[in-house]
N, C-alpha and C positions, 0 to 999 in steps of 0.2 A: 577432536576438535572441538566438542563440544563442553568437552572439561574443562580444554586452555578456556575458551573462551567465558566462560562461564567462573574459573578463577579468574581473570577479568574484569568484571562485572563484580565480584564482592571485594575485588580488591580497591576497584573504584566502579559504585555503582550510575555515578552519572555517567562516566567515560564518551562519549561523543565517537570514538574512533572505535572500538568495544563492540559498541547497536549495531556499527554502519554495515565493521568488517563484519559479525557476527549475520547480520541479517542478512548480507551479500554472499554470505555462502550456506545459509539456505533455500536463499534461491536459486545457489546452481545444481544444490541438489535437489532443489522442486519441490522444496515445503513452504512453498509460497505463503499459507498461513502462517506460519514459524516466522518470515522474513516479514509480514509485515507490522503481526505484530514487533516485534524486536524495531522496526523504523516507526512507528509510535508511537512507542513505548520513548525511544530516541529523541523523538522530536517532542512528547513533552516534558521530557527532564531539558532540552537544551531548546528553546524550545525558537530561538534565533540565530541557530547552528547551518547556516548555509551548504554544510554537505547532507544534511539530513535532508532538507526541505526537497531539495534537486531533485531525488529520489523518484522516479516514477511511482505515481499509486494506479490502484486499480478505479476506471472512470468511473461514479458513478451520475448512471447515469438521471437526470429530474421527470418527475413525474411527467407523464404525455409523451417520451421519448419513448425509438424503440429500445435494440441494447446497444446500439452501437452509440446510440448518444445524439440521433438526426432525430428530429419534431416527426412524428409520428402523423399521415396522414391520414384525413380523413375513409372513412371507409363509405364506396359509392352505395345507394341507399336501393332499395326495390325501387323505388318511385320516379326516383332518379335516371334510371337505365328503358322505360319502358316510353 
């Protein structure tokens, strides 16, 4: 399958359809890093493409947030509990 998808990109390196199809296939195979790389490359080559832009990406928590994106709560200090 990868051979055929690679051939598709060789024929049309900017193809949004091949990038999207290949990335979704990699995702189903459990190759999330490869899928993410293909989505990002497709978005870079086709910045206005709505189909590629709608693909959910791994959320990146801003500084000061927990792993799920919720604001981190301050830890109680030892002096506050006395």
